[in-house]
Backbone atoms as SQL, in Angstrom:
CREATE TABLE atoms (id INTEGER PRIMARY KEY, chain TEXT, resi INTEGER, resn TEXT, atom TEXT, x REAL, y REAL, z REAL);
INSERT INTO atoms VALUES
  (1, 'A', 1, 'MET', 'N', 173.308, 78.091, 29.645),
  (2, 'A', 1, 'MET', 'CA', 172.012, 77.460, 29.773),
  (3, 'A', 1, 'MET', 'C', 170.879, 78.443, 29.481),
  (4, 'A', 2, 'ALA', 'N', 171.049, 79.716, 29.829),
  (5, 'A', 2, 'ALA', 'CA', 170.019, 80.724, 29.596),
  (6, 'A', 2, 'ALA', 'C', 169.745, 80.869, 28.105),
  (7, 'A', 3, 'LEU', 'N', 170.783, 80.766, 27.282),
  (8, 'A', 3, 'LEU', 'CA', 170.627, 80.878, 25.838),
  (9, 'A', 3, 'LEU', 'C', 169.750, 79.749, 25.314),
  (10, 'A', 4, 'LYS', 'N', 169.956, 78.536, 25.788),
  (11, 'A', 4, 'LYS', 'CA', 169.131, 77.406, 25.362),
  (12, 'A', 4, 'LYS', 'C', 167.678, 77.593, 25.787),
  (13, 'A', 5, 'ASP', 'N', 167.492, 78.125, 26.997),
  (14, 'A', 5, 'ASP', 'CA', 166.122, 78.387, 27.473),
  (15, 'A', 5, 'ASP', 'C', 165.438, 79.443, 26.595),
  (16, 'A', 6, 'ASP', 'N', 166.184, 80.486, 26.245),
  (17, 'A', 6, 'ASP', 'CA', 165.633, 81.536, 25.391),
  (18, 'A', 6, 'ASP', 'C', 165.237, 80.977, 24.020),
  (19, 'A', 7, 'ILE', 'N', 166.119, 80.167, 23.463),
  (20, 'A', 7, 'ILE', 'CA', 165.839, 79.566, 22.153),
  (21, 'A', 7, 'ILE', 'C', 164.647, 78.630, 22.237),
  (22, 'A', 8, 'ASN', 'N', 164.574, 77.867, 23.308),
  (23, 'A', 8, 'ASN', 'CA', 163.453, 76.934, 23.485),
  (24, 'A', 8, 'ASN', 'C', 162.130, 77.691, 23.607),
  (25, 'A', 9, 'ARG', 'N', 162.114, 78.797, 24.386),
  (26, 'A', 9, 'ARG', 'CA', 160.891, 79.605, 24.516),
  (27, 'A', 9, 'ARG', 'C', 160.504, 80.204, 23.165),
  (28, 'A', 10, 'LEU', 'N', 161.504, 80.691, 22.430),
  (29, 'A', 10, 'LEU', 'CA', 161.248, 81.250, 21.110),
  (30, 'A', 10, 'LEU', 'C', 160.677, 80.180, 20.173),
  (31, 'A', 11, 'LEU', 'N', 161.274, 79.009, 20.208),
  (32, 'A', 11, 'LEU', 'CA', 160.810, 77.893, 19.387),
  (33, 'A', 11, 'LEU', 'C', 159.363, 77.556, 19.701),
  (34, 'A', 12, 'GLU', 'N', 159.031, 77.419, 20.961),
  (35, 'A', 12, 'GLU', 'CA', 157.669, 77.076, 21.361),
  (36, 'A', 12, 'GLU', 'C', 156.681, 78.187, 21.021),
  (37, 'A', 13, 'GLY', 'N', 157.086, 79.423, 21.239),
  (38, 'A', 13, 'GLY', 'CA', 156.213, 80.552, 20.920),
  (39, 'A', 13, 'GLY', 'C', 155.929, 80.643, 19.434),
  (40, 'A', 14, 'LEU', 'N', 156.974, 80.475, 18.615),
  (41, 'A', 14, 'LEU', 'CA', 156.790, 80.527, 17.171),
  (42, 'A', 14, 'LEU', 'C', 155.967, 79.350, 16.661),
  (43, 'A', 15, 'LYS', 'N', 156.158, 78.205, 17.284),
  (44, 'A', 15, 'LYS', 'CA', 155.376, 77.031, 16.893),
  (45, 'A', 15, 'LYS', 'C', 153.889, 77.274, 17.155),
  (46, 'A', 16, 'GLN', 'N', 153.584, 77.828, 18.319),
  (47, 'A', 16, 'GLN', 'CA', 152.194, 78.111, 18.667),
  (48, 'A', 16, 'GLN', 'C', 151.615, 79.160, 17.716),
  (49, 'A', 17, 'GLU', 'N', 152.374, 80.222, 17.455),
  (50, 'A', 17, 'GLU', 'CA', 151.918, 81.268, 16.542),
  (51, 'A', 17, 'GLU', 'C', 151.660, 80.701, 15.147),
  (52, 'A', 18, 'ARG', 'N', 152.558, 79.867, 14.683),
  (53, 'A', 18, 'ARG', 'CA', 152.438, 79.237, 13.365),
  (54, 'A', 18, 'ARG', 'C', 151.174, 78.388, 13.285),
  (55, 'A', 19, 'ASP', 'N', 150.945, 77.586, 14.319),
  (56, 'A', 19, 'ASP', 'CA', 149.757, 76.731, 14.341),
  (57, 'A', 19, 'ASP', 'C', 148.468, 77.555, 14.336),
  (58, 'A', 20, 'GLU', 'N', 148.449, 78.635, 15.124),
  (59, 'A', 20, 'GLU', 'CA', 147.263, 79.484, 15.183),
  (60, 'A', 20, 'GLU', 'C', 147.014, 80.163, 13.835),
  (61, 'A', 21, 'LEU', 'N', 148.077, 80.648, 13.197),
  (62, 'A', 21, 'LEU', 'CA', 147.930, 81.297, 11.897),
  (63, 'A', 21, 'LEU', 'C', 147.470, 80.310, 10.833),
  (64, 'A', 22, 'ARG', 'N', 147.984, 79.109, 10.879),
  (65, 'A', 22, 'ARG', 'CA', 147.571, 78.084, 9.915),
  (66, 'A', 22, 'ARG', 'C', 146.071, 77.822, 10.042),
  (67, 'A', 23, 'LEU', 'N', 145.594, 77.710, 11.289),
  (68, 'A', 23, 'LEU', 'CA', 144.174, 77.477, 11.523),
  (69, 'A', 23, 'LEU', 'C', 143.342, 78.663, 11.030),
  (70, 'A', 24, 'LYS', 'N', 143.778, 79.882, 11.336),
  (71, 'A', 24, 'LYS', 'CA', 143.046, 81.071, 10.902),
  (72, 'A', 24, 'LYS', 'C', 143.000, 81.163, 9.380),
  (73, 'A', 25, 'MET', 'N', 144.097, 80.830, 8.712),
  (74, 'A', 25, 'MET', 'CA', 144.120, 80.862, 7.251),
  (75, 'A', 25, 'MET', 'C', 143.148, 79.843, 6.677),
  (76, 'A', 26, 'HIS', 'N', 143.103, 78.676, 7.281),
  (77, 'A', 26, 'HIS', 'CA', 142.180, 77.636, 6.821),
  (78, 'A', 26, 'HIS', 'C', 140.733, 78.097, 6.984),
  (79, 'A', 27, 'LEU', 'N', 140.430, 78.667, 8.145),
  (80, 'A', 27, 'LEU', 'CA', 139.072, 79.145, 8.397),
  (81, 'A', 27, 'LEU', 'C', 138.721, 80.306, 7.470),
  (82, 'A', 28, 'ALA', 'N', 139.681, 81.194, 7.216),
  (83, 'A', 28, 'ALA', 'CA', 139.446, 82.312, 6.315),
  (84, 'A', 28, 'ALA', 'C', 139.166, 81.799, 4.910),
  (85, 'A', 29, 'LYS', 'N', 139.893, 80.772, 4.503),
  (86, 'A', 29, 'LYS', 'CA', 139.677, 80.196, 3.178),
  (87, 'A', 29, 'LYS', 'C', 138.246, 79.662, 3.062),
  (88, 'A', 30, 'LEU', 'N', 137.779, 78.995, 4.112),
  (89, 'A', 30, 'LEU', 'CA', 136.411, 78.477, 4.107),
  (90, 'A', 30, 'LEU', 'C', 135.398, 79.608, 4.059),
  (91, 'A', 31, 'GLU', 'N', 135.654, 80.672, 4.823),
  (92, 'A', 31, 'GLU', 'CA', 134.739, 81.805, 4.838),
  (93, 'A', 31, 'GLU', 'C', 134.677, 82.472, 3.468),
  (94, 'A', 32, 'VAL', 'N', 135.831, 82.644, 2.835),
  (95, 'A', 32, 'VAL', 'CA', 135.861, 83.257, 1.512),
  (96, 'A', 32, 'VAL', 'C', 135.118, 82.372, 0.515),
  (97, 'A', 33, 'GLN', 'N', 135.302, 81.076, 0.607),
  (98, 'A', 33, 'GLN', 'CA', 134.618, 80.153, -0.304),
  (99, 'A', 33, 'GLN', 'C', 133.103, 80.255, -0.128),
  (100, 'A', 34, 'GLN', 'N', 132.652, 80.313, 1.116),
  (101, 'A', 34, 'GLN', 'CA', 131.218, 80.432, 1.375),
  (102, 'A', 34, 'GLN', 'C', 130.677, 81.762, 0.854),
  (103, 'A', 35, 'GLU', 'N', 131.456, 82.820, 1.068),
  (104, 'A', 35, 'GLU', 'CA', 131.062, 84.141, 0.578),
  (105, 'A', 35, 'GLU', 'C', 130.971, 84.129, -0.949),
  (106, 'A', 36, 'TRP', 'N', 131.921, 83.458, -1.596),
  (107, 'A', 36, 'TRP', 'CA', 131.921, 83.377, -3.054),
  (108, 'A', 36, 'TRP', 'C', 130.693, 82.621, -3.561),
  (109, 'A', 37, 'GLU', 'N', 130.371, 81.517, -2.914),
  (110, 'A', 37, 'GLU', 'CA', 129.213, 80.729, -3.326),
  (111, 'A', 37, 'GLU', 'C', 127.923, 81.537, -3.195),
  (112, 'A', 38, 'LYS', 'N', 127.826, 82.298, -2.127),
  (113, 'A', 38, 'LYS', 'CA', 126.659, 83.163, -1.943),
  (114, 'A', 38, 'LYS', 'C', 126.630, 84.244, -3.031),
  (115, 'A', 39, 'ALA', 'N', 127.785, 84.806, -3.327),
  (116, 'A', 39, 'ALA', 'CA', 127.874, 85.839, -4.370),
  (117, 'A', 39, 'ALA', 'C', 127.503, 85.274, -5.734),
  (118, 'A', 40, 'GLU', 'N', 127.867, 84.030, -5.994),
  (119, 'A', 40, 'GLU', 'CA', 127.520, 83.414, -7.281),
  (120, 'A', 40, 'GLU', 'C', 126.005, 83.294, -7.443),
  (121, 'A', 41, 'LYS', 'N', 125.304, 82.970, -6.371),
  (122, 'A', 41, 'LYS', 'CA', 123.842, 82.908, -6.419),
  (123, 'A', 41, 'LYS', 'C', 123.259, 84.292, -6.682),
  (124, 'A', 42, 'GLN', 'N', 123.852, 85.301, -6.026),
  (125, 'A', 42, 'GLN', 'CA', 123.401, 86.671, -6.252),
  (126, 'A', 42, 'GLN', 'C', 123.677, 87.095, -7.692),
  (127, 'A', 43, 'TRP', 'N', 124.810, 86.682, -8.233),
  (128, 'A', 43, 'TRP', 'CA', 125.161, 87.010, -9.617),
  (129, 'A', 43, 'TRP', 'C', 124.110, 86.456, -10.580),
  (130, 'A', 44, 'GLU', 'N', 123.746, 85.198, -10.386),
  (131, 'A', 44, 'GLU', 'CA', 122.748, 84.582, -11.265),
  (132, 'A', 44, 'GLU', 'C', 121.425, 85.327, -11.177),
  (133, 'A', 45, 'SER', 'N', 121.027, 85.695, -9.969),
  (134, 'A', 45, 'SER', 'CA', 119.786, 86.431, -9.778),
  (135, 'A', 45, 'SER', 'C', 119.872, 87.809, -10.434),
  (136, 'A', 46, 'PHE', 'N', 120.987, 88.493, -10.221),
  (137, 'A', 46, 'PHE', 'CA', 121.188, 89.811, -10.809),
  (138, 'A', 46, 'PHE', 'C', 121.165, 89.743, -12.328),
  (139, 'A', 47, 'LYS', 'N', 121.901, 88.793, -12.884),
  (140, 'A', 47, 'LYS', 'CA', 121.990, 88.653, -14.336),
  (141, 'A', 47, 'LYS', 'C', 120.601, 88.394, -14.937),
  (142, 'A', 48, 'SER', 'N', 119.852, 87.541, -14.300),
  (143, 'A', 48, 'SER', 'CA', 118.519, 87.205, -14.778),
  (144, 'A', 48, 'SER', 'C', 117.599, 88.428, -14.751),
  (145, 'A', 49, 'LYS', 'N', 117.592, 89.131, -13.626),
  (146, 'A', 49, 'LYS', 'CA', 116.726, 90.301, -13.501),
  (147, 'A', 49, 'LYS', 'C', 117.164, 91.411, -14.449),
  (148, 'A', 50, 'ALA', 'N', 118.472, 91.593, -14.607),
  (149, 'A', 50, 'ALA', 'CA', 118.974, 92.628, -15.514),
  (150, 'A', 50, 'ALA', 'C', 118.561, 92.323, -16.950),
  (151, 'A', 51, 'GLU', 'N', 118.679, 91.080, -17.352),
  (152, 'A', 51, 'GLU', 'CA', 118.284, 90.694, -18.714),
  (153, 'A', 51, 'GLU', 'C', 116.790, 90.886, -18.926),
  (154, 'A', 52, 'GLU', 'N', 115.982, 90.515, -17.921),
  (155, 'A', 52, 'GLU', 'CA', 114.531, 90.704, -18.033),
  (156, 'A', 52, 'GLU', 'C', 114.189, 92.186, -18.127),
  (157, 'A', 53, 'ALA', 'N', 114.884, 93.005, -17.324),
  (158, 'A', 53, 'ALA', 'CA', 114.616, 94.439, -17.337),
  (159, 'A', 53, 'ALA', 'C', 114.972, 95.045, -18.686),
  (160, 'A', 54, 'LEU', 'N', 116.035, 94.572, -19.281),
  (161, 'A', 54, 'LEU', 'CA', 116.459, 95.099, -20.581),
  (162, 'A', 54, 'LEU', 'C', 115.524, 94.669, -21.707),
  (163, 'A', 55, 'GLU', 'N', 114.883, 93.530, -21.546),
  (164, 'A', 55, 'GLU', 'CA', 114.012, 92.994, -22.590),
  (165, 'A', 55, 'GLU', 'C', 112.547, 93.366, -22.400),
  (166, 'A', 56, 'GLY', 'N', 112.147, 93.660, -21.167),
  (167, 'A', 56, 'GLY', 'CA', 110.733, 93.874, -20.866),
  (168, 'A', 56, 'GLY', 'C', 110.227, 95.246, -21.262),
  (169, 'A', 57, 'GLY', 'N', 108.915, 95.409, -21.082),
  (170, 'A', 57, 'GLY', 'CA', 108.280, 96.697, -21.332),
  (171, 'A', 57, 'GLY', 'C', 108.656, 97.687, -20.254),
  (172, 'A', 58, 'LYS', 'N', 108.216, 98.939, -20.430),
  (173, 'A', 58, 'LYS', 'CA', 108.612, 100.009, -19.517),
  (174, 'A', 58, 'LYS', 'C', 108.207, 99.748, -18.066),
  (175, 'A', 59, 'GLU', 'N', 106.938, 99.368, -17.817),
  (176, 'A', 59, 'GLU', 'CA', 106.477, 99.126, -16.446),
  (177, 'A', 59, 'GLU', 'C', 107.233, 97.969, -15.803),
  (178, 'A', 60, 'VAL', 'N', 107.332, 96.883, -16.526),
  (179, 'A', 60, 'VAL', 'CA', 108.041, 95.706, -16.023),
  (180, 'A', 60, 'VAL', 'C', 109.509, 96.028, -15.837),
  (181, 'A', 61, 'ALA', 'N', 110.078, 96.753, -16.781),
  (182, 'A', 61, 'ALA', 'CA', 111.497, 97.084, -16.735),
  (183, 'A', 61, 'ALA', 'C', 111.841, 97.911, -15.504),
  (184, 'A', 62, 'GLU', 'N', 110.981, 98.859, -15.153),
  (185, 'A', 62, 'GLU', 'CA', 111.257, 99.706, -13.983),
  (186, 'A', 62, 'GLU', 'C', 111.293, 98.879, -12.700),
  (187, 'A', 63, 'GLU', 'N', 110.320, 97.990, -12.538),
  (188, 'A', 63, 'GLU', 'CA', 110.292, 97.133, -11.341),
  (189, 'A', 63, 'GLU', 'C', 111.513, 96.214, -11.293),
  (190, 'A', 64, 'LEU', 'N', 111.802, 95.579, -12.413),
  (191, 'A', 64, 'LEU', 'CA', 112.938, 94.667, -12.474),
  (192, 'A', 64, 'LEU', 'C', 114.256, 95.413, -12.328),
  (193, 'A', 65, 'ALA', 'N', 114.329, 96.608, -12.897),
  (194, 'A', 65, 'ALA', 'CA', 115.558, 97.400, -12.799),
  (195, 'A', 65, 'ALA', 'C', 115.843, 97.758, -11.341),
  (196, 'A', 66, 'GLU', 'N', 114.802, 98.118, -10.626),
  (197, 'A', 66, 'GLU', 'CA', 114.984, 98.457, -9.211),
  (198, 'A', 66, 'GLU', 'C', 115.447, 97.234, -8.415),
  (199, 'A', 67, 'SER', 'N', 114.825, 96.106, -8.672),
  (200, 'A', 67, 'SER', 'CA', 115.217, 94.855, -8.018),
  (201, 'A', 67, 'SER', 'C', 116.655, 94.476, -8.388),
  (202, 'A', 68, 'ALA', 'N', 116.997, 94.605, -9.666),
  (203, 'A', 68, 'ALA', 'CA', 118.351, 94.279, -10.118),
  (204, 'A', 68, 'ALA', 'C', 119.371, 95.211, -9.477),
  (205, 'A', 69, 'LYS', 'N', 118.995, 96.466, -9.319),
  (206, 'A', 69, 'LYS', 'CA', 119.904, 97.440, -8.703),
  (207, 'A', 69, 'LYS', 'C', 120.227, 97.059, -7.262),
  (208, 'A', 70, 'VAL', 'N', 119.224, 96.647, -6.503),
  (209, 'A', 70, 'VAL', 'CA', 119.429, 96.235, -5.110),
  (210, 'A', 70, 'VAL', 'C', 120.336, 95.004, -5.048),
  (211, 'A', 71, 'ILE', 'N', 120.030, 94.029, -5.869),
  (212, 'A', 71, 'ILE', 'CA', 120.848, 92.811, -5.893),
  (213, 'A', 71, 'ILE', 'C', 122.268, 93.139, -6.349),
  (214, 'A', 72, 'GLY', 'N', 122.390, 94.027, -7.338),
  (215, 'A', 72, 'GLY', 'CA', 123.707, 94.426, -7.827),
  (216, 'A', 72, 'GLY', 'C', 124.547, 95.089, -6.749),
  (217, 'A', 73, 'GLU', 'N', 123.938, 95.928, -5.940),
  (218, 'A', 73, 'GLU', 'CA', 124.662, 96.582, -4.836),
  (219, 'A', 73, 'GLU', 'C', 125.113, 95.554, -3.788),
  (220, 'A', 74, 'GLU', 'N', 124.235, 94.602, -3.484),
  (221, 'A', 74, 'GLU', 'CA', 124.612, 93.539, -2.546),
  (222, 'A', 74, 'GLU', 'C', 125.776, 92.727, -3.100),
  (223, 'A', 75, 'LEU', 'N', 125.719, 92.438, -4.370),
  (224, 'A', 75, 'LEU', 'CA', 126.780, 91.681, -5.026),
  (225, 'A', 75, 'LEU', 'C', 128.089, 92.466, -5.022),
  (226, 'A', 76, 'LYS', 'N', 128.004, 93.735, -5.297),
  (227, 'A', 76, 'LYS', 'CA', 129.191, 94.604, -5.270),
  (228, 'A', 76, 'LYS', 'C', 129.844, 94.570, -3.888),
  (229, 'A', 77, 'ASN', 'N', 129.035, 94.665, -2.842),
  (230, 'A', 77, 'ASN', 'CA', 129.563, 94.615, -1.474),
  (231, 'A', 77, 'ASN', 'C', 130.170, 93.255, -1.157),
  (232, 'A', 78, 'ALA', 'N', 129.551, 92.196, -1.642),
  (233, 'A', 78, 'ALA', 'CA', 130.096, 90.851, -1.427),
  (234, 'A', 78, 'ALA', 'C', 131.456, 90.721, -2.092),
  (235, 'A', 79, 'TYR', 'N', 131.587, 91.229, -3.306),
  (236, 'A', 79, 'TYR', 'CA', 132.875, 91.177, -4.006),
  (237, 'A', 79, 'TYR', 'C', 133.939, 91.977, -3.261),
  (238, 'A', 80, 'LEU', 'N', 133.557, 93.108, -2.688),
  (239, 'A', 80, 'LEU', 'CA', 134.510, 93.908, -1.907),
  (240, 'A', 80, 'LEU', 'C', 134.987, 93.144, -0.671),
  (241, 'A', 81, 'ARG', 'N', 134.050, 92.476, 0.017),
  (242, 'A', 81, 'ARG', 'CA', 134.428, 91.696, 1.197),
  (243, 'A', 81, 'ARG', 'C', 135.377, 90.570, 0.813),
  (244, 'A', 82, 'ILE', 'N', 135.105, 89.903, -0.281),
  (245, 'A', 82, 'ILE', 'CA', 135.967, 88.815, -0.741),
  (246, 'A', 82, 'ILE', 'C', 137.348, 89.371, -1.067),
  (247, 'A', 83, 'ARG', 'N', 137.404, 90.473, -1.787),
  (248, 'A', 83, 'ARG', 'CA', 138.684, 91.078, -2.156),
  (249, 'A', 83, 'ARG', 'C', 139.491, 91.450, -0.907),
  (250, 'A', 84, 'GLU', 'N', 138.823, 92.025, 0.095),
  (251, 'A', 84, 'GLU', 'CA', 139.508, 92.414, 1.331),
  (252, 'A', 84, 'GLU', 'C', 140.076, 91.201, 2.057),
  (253, 'A', 85, 'ARG', 'N', 139.331, 90.121, 2.079),
  (254, 'A', 85, 'ARG', 'CA', 139.802, 88.915, 2.753),
  (255, 'A', 85, 'ARG', 'C', 140.961, 88.266, 2.018),
  (256, 'A', 86, 'LEU', 'N', 141.019, 88.436, 0.708),
  (257, 'A', 86, 'LEU', 'CA', 142.098, 87.845, -0.070),
  (258, 'A', 86, 'LEU', 'C', 143.359, 88.702, -0.053),
  (259, 'A', 87, 'SER', 'N', 143.228, 89.960, 0.365),
  (260, 'A', 87, 'SER', 'CA', 144.393, 90.859, 0.380),
  (261, 'A', 87, 'SER', 'C', 145.252, 90.660, 1.598);
């Protein structure tokens, strides 16, 4: 009878662990998706500012380049967070 009790406890424990992991994976997927959507907005902003900086005059280019650099660093960090969550 002790063997059946041990198996039953193992079964219940694994079932609970499985359910918790499934929920965490689902929530992580949502978080990664939200992070990606935010990164996509940053990408569009970065791309736009970078293109303007490359096309503009020296004064305009310096201001836009600095702004693009800040956005680019934020985007780089967002991509790193996404990569870490997917690993």
